[in-house]
C-alpha positions in Angstrom: 0.0 0.0 0.0 2.8 2.4 0.9 4.5 1.8 -2.4 1.3 2.6 -4.3 0.9 5.9 -2.3 4.4 6.9 -3.0 4.0 6.3 -6.7 0.8 8.3 -6.6 2.5 11.3 -4.9 5.4 11.1 -7.3 3.2 12.0 -10.3 1.8 15.2 -8.8 2.4 18.5 -10.7 1.3 22.0 -10.1 2.0 23.8 -13.4 2.6 22.8 -17.0 6.2 22.5 -18.1 7.7 25.4 -19.9 7.2 25.1 -23.7 10.2 24.6 -25.9 12.3 27.6 -26.3 13.4 29.1 -29.5 10.2 28.4 -31.4 9.2 32.1 -31.4 5.8 33.7 -31.5 3.5 35.2 -28.9 0.4 33.2 -27.9 -2.5 34.8 -29.7 -0.4 37.2 -31.7 -2.9 37.2 -34.5 -6.4 38.6 -33.8 -7.8 35.5 -35.5 -6.5 33.4 -32.7 -8.7 35.1 -30.1 -11.3 36.7 -32.2 -10.8 40.1 -30.7 -8.9 43.4 -30.9 -6.6 42.4 -28.1 -4.5 39.2 -28.5 -4.1 38.3 -24.8 -4.0 39.6 -21.2 -1.9 42.5 -20.2 0.6 40.1 -18.6 1.3 37.8 -21.5 5.1 37.4 -22.1 7.0 38.7 -25.1 8.8 36.6 -27.7 11.7 36.0 -25.3 9.4 33.8 -23.2 9.6 31.1 -25.9 5.9 30.6 -26.4 5.1 27.9 -28.9 3.3 29.0 -32.0 2.1 25.5 -32.9 0.8 22.5 -30.9 1.5 22.2 -27.3 4.9 20.5 -26.8 5.4 17.0 -25.4 5.2 17.0 -21.6 2.4 19.6 -21.2 0.4 18.3 -18.3 -3.1 17.0 -18.5 -3.7 16.6 -14.8 -3.1 18.4 -11.6 -3.8 15.6 -9.3 -3.0 11.9 -9.2 -6.6 10.6 -9.2 -7.5 12.2 -12.5 -4.2 11.0 -14.0 -5.2 7.5 -13.2 -8.6 7.9 -14.8 -10.8 8.1 -11.7 -13.8 10.2 -11.3 -13.9 12.9 -8.8 -10.2 12.8 -7.8 -8.8 15.2 -5.2 -7.5 18.5 -6.2 -4.0 20.0 -5.8 -5.4 23.0 -4.2 -6.6 21.7 -0.9 -4.7 22.7 2.2 -3.9 19.9 4.6 -3.8 22.1 7.6 -7.2 23.7 6.9 -5.8 27.2 6.4 -7.7 29.6 4.1 -11.4 30.1 3.6 -13.8 27.2 3.4 -17.2 27.7 1.9 -20.4 26.3 3.4 -19.6 26.3 7.1 -19.8 23.1 9.1 -21.5 20.1 7.6 -24.6 20.3 9.9 -24.9 24.1 9.4 -24.6 23.8 5.6 -27.2 20.9 5.5 -29.6 23.0 7.5 -29.0 26.1 5.4 -29.6 24.1 2.2 -33.0 22.9 3.5 -32.0 19.3 4.0 -31.5 19.3 7.8 -28.7 17.4 9.5 -28.0 14.0 8.0 -27.3 11.1 10.3 -24.9 8.3 9.4 -26.6 6.4 6.7 -29.3 8.9 6.0 -29.9 9.8 2.4 -29.7 13.4 1.4 -31.9 14.2 -1.5 -31.8 17.2 -3.9 -35.4 18.1 -3.4 -37.7 18.5 -0.4 -36.7 17.1 3.0 -36.7 13.3 2.9 -36.5 13.0 -0.9 -33.9 10.4 -1.8 -31.7 10.3 -4.8 -30.0 7.1 -6.0 -26.7 8.8 -6.6 -26.6 10.7 -3.3 -25.9 9.3 0.2 -24.0 11.1 2.8 -22.9 10.7 6.4 -23.0 13.3 9.2 -19.7 15.0 9.7 -18.5 14.3 13.3 -15.5 16.7 13.5 -14.8 16.2 17.2 -16.6 13.0 18.0 -16.0 9.3 17.8 -16.7 7.3 14.6 -20.4 6.1 14.5 -21.3 2.5 14.8 -20.9 0.1 11.9 -23.6 0.4 9.3 -24.6 -3.2 9.5 -23.7 -6.8 8.5 -21.5 -6.9 5.4 -20.6 -3.2 5.5 -17.0 -2.2 5.3 -15.5 -1.4 8.7 -15.8 2.1 10.0 -12.3 3.7 9.4 -10.3 4.8 12.4 -7.0 5.1 10.6 -5.8 5.8 7.1 -5.4 2.1 6.5 -8.9 1.5 7.7 -10.2 4.2 5.3 -8.5 2.5 2.4 -9.9 -0.9 3.5 -13.4 0.6 3.7 -13.1 2.3 0.3 -12.0 -1.1 -1.2 -15.1 -2.6 0.2 -17.3 0.1 -1.2 -15.7 -0.1 -4.6 -15.8 -3.9 -4.6 -19.5 -3.9 -3.7 -20.4 -1.3 -6.3 -18.4 -3.1 -9.0 -20.2 -6.4 -8.2 -23.6 -4.8 -8.6 -22.8 -3.7 -12.2 -24.1 -5.8 -15.1 -21.6 -8.3 -16.3 -18.7 -10.0 -14.5 -16.2 -7.9 -12.6 -12.7 -7.8 -13.9 -11.6 -9.4 -10.6 -13.3 -12.6 -11.8 -11.4 -12.4 -15.0 -8.2 -11.9 -13.1 -8.8 -14.9 -10.9 -9.6 -17.0 -13.9 -6.3 -16.0 -15.5 -4.4 -16.8 -12.4 -3.4 -13.1 -11.7 -2.5 -12.6 -8.0 -5.2 -10.7 -6.1 -3.1 -8.7 -3.7 -5.1 -5.6 -2.7 -2.4 -3.2 -3.9 -2.6 -4.8 -7.4 -6.3 -5.7 -7.7 -7.6 -2.7 -5.7 -5.0 0.0 -6.2 -4.9 3.2 -4.2 -5.0 5.8 -7.0 -4.8 8.8 -4.7 -4.2 9.3 -1.0 -4.2 12.9 0.0 -5.5 15.0 2.9 -8.4 16.2 0.7 -9.4 12.9 -0.8 -8.5 9.2 -1.1 -9.5 7.2 -4.2 -9.4 3.4 -4.6 -10.3 1.4 -7.7 -11.8 -2.1 -8.0 -12.5 -3.3 -11.6 -14.6 -0.7 -13.4 -15.5 1.3 -10.3 -13.6 3.9 -8.2 -14.6 4.9 -4.6 -13.6 8.3 -3.3 -13.6 9.5 0.3 -14.1 13.3 0.0 -12.3 15.8 2.1 -12.9 16.0 5.8 -15.4 18.7 6.6 -17.1 18.5 3.2 -20.7 19.9 3.8 -23.0 17.0 3.2 -25.8 19.1 1.6 -23.4 20.7 -0.8 -22.0 17.3 -1.9 -25.5 16.0 -2.1 -26.6 18.7 -4.5 -23.4 18.3 -6.6 -23.9 14.5 -6.9 -27.6 15.0 -7.8 -26.6 17.4 -10.6 -24.1 14.9 -11.9 -26.8 12.3 -12.0 -29.4 14.5 -13.6 -30.6 13.7 -17.1 -30.0 17.3 -18.2 -26.3 16.8 -17.7 -26.2 13.3 -19.4 -23.2 13.3 -21.7 -21.5 16.1 -19.9 -20.8 15.0 -16.4 -19.9 11.4 -15.5 -22.8 10.2 -13.4 -22.1 8.7 -9.9 -22.9 5.2 -8.8 -24.7 4.9 -5.5 -25.8 4.7 -2.8 -23.0 4.7 -0.3 -22.1 6.3 3.0 -19.5 5.9 5.7 -18.7 7.4 9.0 -16.6 10.6 9.2 -15.9 10.8 5.5 -18.4 11.2 2.7 -18.0 8.5 0.1 -19.1 8.4 -3.5 -18.5 5.7 -6.2 -18.0 6.3 -9.9 -17.4 4.5 -13.1 -13.8 4.1 -14.0 -12.8 6.0 -17.2 -9.7 6.4 -19.3 -7.9 9.6 -18.8 -6.1 11.9 -21.2 -2.8 10.4 -22.1 0.0 12.7 -20.6 2.5 11.2 -23.1 0.4 12.3 -26.2 -0.2 16.0 -25.8 -1.0 16.3 -29.5 -4.1 14.3 -28.7 -5.2 16.5 -25.8 -9.0 17.0 -26.2 -9.1 20.7 -26.0 -12.0 21.0 -28.4 -14.1 18.3 -26.6 -13.3 20.0 -23.2 -14.6 23.3 -24.6 -17.8 21.8 -25.9 -18.5 20.0 -22.6 -17.9 23.3 -20.7 -20.3 25.2 -23.1 -23.0 22.6 -22.5 -22.4 22.8 -18.7 -22.6 26.6 -18.7 -25.8 26.7 -20.7 -27.7 24.2 -18.6 -30.6 25.8 -16.8 -29.8 25.9 -13.1 -33.5 26.2 -12.2 -34.1 22.8 -13.9 -31.5 21.1 -11.8 -31.7 19.7 -8.2 -30.9 22.3 -5.6 -30.2 24.4 -3.8 -26.9 24.6 -5.7 -23.8 25.7 -3.7 -21.4 28.3 -5.0 -18.6 27.3 -7.3 -15.5 26.9 -5.2 -12.8 28.3 -7.5 -12.2 31.6 -5.7 -12.1 29.8 -2.3 -9.4 27.4 -3.7 -7.4 30.4 -4.9 -7.5 31.9 -1.4 -6.4 28.6 0.1 -3.5 28.4 -2.2 -2.4 31.9 -1.1 -2.9 30.9 2.6 -0.7 27.8 2.0 2.0 30.0 0.5 1.9 32.4 3.5 2.2 29.4 5.9 5.1 28.0 3.9 6.9 31.4 4.1 9.0 31.0 0.9 12.3 33.0 1.1 11.5 34.9 -2.1 8.7 35.4 -4.6 5.7 35.7 -2.3 5.7 39.4 -2.4 5.1 39.3 -6.2 2.3 36.9 -5.7 0.6 39.0 -3.0 0.9 42.1 -5.1 -0.8 40.3 -8.0 -3.4 39.0 -5.6 -4.1 42.5 -4.5 -5.2 43.5 -8.0 -8.2 41.2 -7.8 -11.6 42.2 -6.6 -12.8 40.7 -3.3 -15.1 38.1 -4.9 -12.2 36.6 -6.9 -10.2 36.3 -3.6 -13.1 34.3 -2.0 -13.8 37.2 0.4 -17.3 38.0 -0.8 -19.9 36.1 -2.8 -19.2 36.1 -6.5 -21.5 36.4 -9.4 -23.8 33.3 -9.6 -24.4 33.3 -13.4 -24.2 29.7 -14.5 -23.4 26.2 -13.5 -19.6 25.9 -13.4 -17.2 23.0 -12.9 -14.8 25.1 -10.7 -11.6 23.2 -11.4 -11.2 22.6 -15.1 -8.0 21.1 -16.5 -7.4 18.2 -18.8 -7.1 15.8 -15.9 -10.8 16.3 -15.3 -11.8 14.4 -18.4 -12.1 10.7 -18.9 -13.4 8.5 -21.7 -16.4 6.5 -20.6 -16.9 3.7 -21.3 -13.2 3.1 -21.2 -11.1 3.1 -23.2 -12.7 4.7 -26.2 -16.0 6.1 -25.1 -16.9 9.8 -25.4 -15.2 12.3 -23.1 -16.9 13.3 -19.9 -16.1 15.8 -17.2 -15.3 14.4 -13.7 -14.7 15.7 -10.2 -17.7 17.6 -8.9 -16.2 18.7 -5.6 -16.1 22.4 -6.8 -19.2 22.4 -9.0 -21.7 25.1 -8.4 -23.1 28.5 -9.4 -20.5 31.1 -10.4 -18.9 33.0 -13.2 -18.4 30.5 -16.1 -15.3 32.4 -17.2 -13.5 30.7 -14.2 -13.7 27.4 -16.0 -11.8 28.9 -18.9 -9.3 30.6 -16.7 -6.7 27.8 -16.3 -6.0 27.4 -20.1 -6.3 31.2 -20.4 -3.7 31.7 -17.7 -1.4 29.1 -19.3 -1.8 31.0 -22.6 -1.1 34.3 -20.9 2.0 32.8 -19.2 3.3 31.5 -22.6 2.7 27.9 -21.5 -0.1 27.0 -23.9 0.3 27.3 -27.6 -1.7 29.7 -29.7 -3.0 26.8 -31.7 -4.4 25.0 -28.7 -5.8 28.1 -27.2 -7.5 29.0 -30.5 -8.9 25.5 -30.7 -10.3 25.6 -27.2 -11.7 29.1 -27.4 -13.2 28.6 -30.9 -14.9 25.4 -30.0 -16.4 27.0 -26.8 -17.8 29.9 -28.8 -19.1 27.7 -31.6 -20.9 25.6 -29.0 -22.7 28.7 -27.6 -20.8 29.0 -24.3 -21.8 31.9 -22.2 -18.5 32.8 -20.5 -17.2 35.0 -23.2 -18.8 37.0 -26.0 -19.3 35.2 -29.3 -17.2 37.8 -31.1 -14.6 40.4 -30.0 -12.1 40.4 -27.2 -12.6 37.5 -24.8 -10.2 39.0 -22.2 -12.8 41.5 -21.1 -14.4 38.4 -19.4 -11.3 36.3 -18.8 -9.0 38.9 -17.2 -10.0 38.5 -13.6 -10.3 34.7 -13.5 -7.1 34.3 -15.4 -5.2 36.6 -13.0 -6.6 34.6 -10.1 -5.6 31.2 -11.6 -2.1 32.6 -12.3 -1.8 33.7 -8.7 -3.2 30.4 -7.4 -0.7 28.4 -9.5 2.2 30.5 -8.5 1.3 30.4 -4.8 1.1 26.6 -4.9 4.4 26.4 -6.8 6.1 28.5 -4.1 4.5 26.6 -1.3 5.4 23.2 -2.7 8.9 24.2 -3.6 9.5 25.6 -0.1 8.0 22.6 1.6 10.2 20.3 -0.6 13.3 22.4 -0.2 13.8 22.8 -3.9 14.0 25.7 -6.4 11.3 26.5 -8.9 11.4 24.8 -12.2 11.1 26.6 -15.5 7.3 26.4 -15.8 6.8 27.6 -12.2 9.2 30.5 -12.8 7.2 31.4 -15.9 4.0 31.6 -13.8 5.8 33.7 -11.1 7.1 36.0 -13.9 3.4 36.4 -15.0 2.5 37.5 -11.4 5.2 40.2 -11.6 3.5 41.5 -14.7 0.1 41.3 -13.1 1.4 43.2 -10.1 2.2 46.1 -12.4 -1.4 46.3 -13.8 -4.1 48.5 -12.4 -6.7 46.7 -10.1 -9.3 44.7 -12.0 -12.8 45.9 -11.9 -14.9 44.6 -9.1 -17.7 43.2 -11.2 -17.8 39.7 -12.6 -19.1 38.4 -15.9 -22.2 40.6 -16.8 
């Protein structure tokens, strides 16, 4: 088990690698690349930054967390803070449940998206007992209540195994046994991610995820219900259920095939953009609710808090000055614009093919899903583009496909940066803050890509403060 976790941690990245130098060209130099009068944000690098004019070079990342890299649904994010610093939306689990109109959920109680007592097959949550003992076992045949990290993995394996064996057709574990393949847990039921904000285990065609401690049950209930709703069929990977366990909220999902990190030329930028456009144009009033806020700004604030706590010897001043150019809502200090249903943490690691290995692409990881400014979902590729880390061709493909699909985050014509500037600044700061925190914690220097993002923060810091409003 320890070896699997070590391998998982070893694959984590915060930022994309620096594009190949010497290829020339500024991202978006031609107005046709962005469809506007302005070719990029005010902090984009000049030609010396080595931005790639063609396809994204080999090695550009497709994931920011191990779970997505391994093709799981709903894997944990890089941006969670293990020590709980920063801002957390939703309050305590019991308070959030009551505020959302669901009441407090006891262990094993189903939280439904509709009126009190209404159940949803994809939604089961347990009460969060932050300072109390684990509740009693859920009954005969249930996985043991986890008291330690090892217990949690054992419980998740039990959940994943039970869900996989409920699916139609034989489980792959039966095929393995018939072929004489050893059934050691670390091989047959690998730990795909084991982090403070989430643990993910796979069995056959199912993955089970223990969500972050302190996750508000009502918020997760609403997010799972949205993922299971017919209006989002073909957009979000639907959950499998029902499951619940003790201190940690648990969900199960179909296993999918992730984006291949070794074939960046096949990265599904166009498909990702179309899925986002469909998500953003879904009618929130037709979905289960009440929907929580999208968590993007809160995660950016947590990244800055983590950087402050790490106290890097240099660079943090640039990040904080860039952070100060953002309006309060983009720093997670005040409610943001609730304009559309948003994913909240879009990167290529949040896509899988389902059914694996050649099914259509679907969005995964609903932990940050909610109402917000849809431009936030375009902000990470926009920020990479602004930092010179995403090619003009890939950015043009992504933006063009989003517009063609009727996405609401940017105008159909003209300059997209009037909508993207604030979220792209925020994601640049978030990425730089995490880079500094992780480098300090590991006792290493920044790599080239991390340096490029920090350089972008220096340029942002020289810009006037962004306007307070969000996407109109």
